[in-house]
N, C-alpha and C positions, 0 to 999 in steps of 0.2 A: 456506274455512270452510263446513262443512255446517250447514244450518239445518233447522228442522223445521216441519211443519204439524201442527195438532191434528186430532183425530177429527172435530170439527164442520166443519172446512174440507173434509176429505175427503168428508163427508156432503153438504155444500152443492154441491160439484163433481159428485158422483154424482147428486144431484137435478136439477141443471142438465142433465146428459147425458140423463137420463130424460125431462125436459120437452121437450128438443129432438129426441127420438127417436134419440139416439146410443147405440148398443148396446155401450157400454164402461163399465167401472167402475174406480175407483181403490181400491187396498188398501195398507195399511201393510205393510212387509216385516218379518216376524217380530214383529209387534206393536209395532214401534219406528219411528215416523215420522222419526226422525233418521237412520235407515238408508236412507231413500228410500221411494219408492212403486212399486208394481207396477201397470201398466196392463193390464187384462184385457179382451179382446174377448169379448162375450157374444152376438154375432150378426153382422150385416152389417159388412163392413170399412169403415173410415173413414180418410181421409187423415191420416197421422201428423203432418204439419206443422200441419194444421188443429187437430188435437187438442191439440198442444202450445201453439198460439196461444190456444186457449180456456182452457187451464189457466193459462197465464201471464197472461192478462187478469184472471183471478180473483186470482191471487197478487200482482199488481202493487200492489194496495191494501194488502197486508201487507208490502211491501218484500222480496218473495221472487221468485225466478225458478227455473223448472224446466228441466232439460235431459235429453235421453236419454243413457243410457250408450252408449259407443262401440260395444260389442259386443252390446248387447241393447236393442232399441227398446221393450221392455215395462218396462224399469227406468228410473225417473226419479230424478235427483238434485235436491235442493232446496238452493239457495244463497241467501244474503242478497245483495240488490242492493248493499249497502255493501262487500262483499268482492270485487266484480267490477272 
């Protein structure tokens, strides 16, 4: 079951990245958060597993979990913890 994040959640994660000096940003795919999120590198490379941990730490309070697409580490799927 695919779940979605809202625009404010994306903005909060992006603000956290900025505050921590992480040069990445999240974006909705085709304007539809239920389609997943796109992780964009805006500068210095950062460990992908660390990025996913940061995102999942934020989403945990919303009962959501993110995972990378198998063939594209810039594409994140969002699922409900209840469907796992």
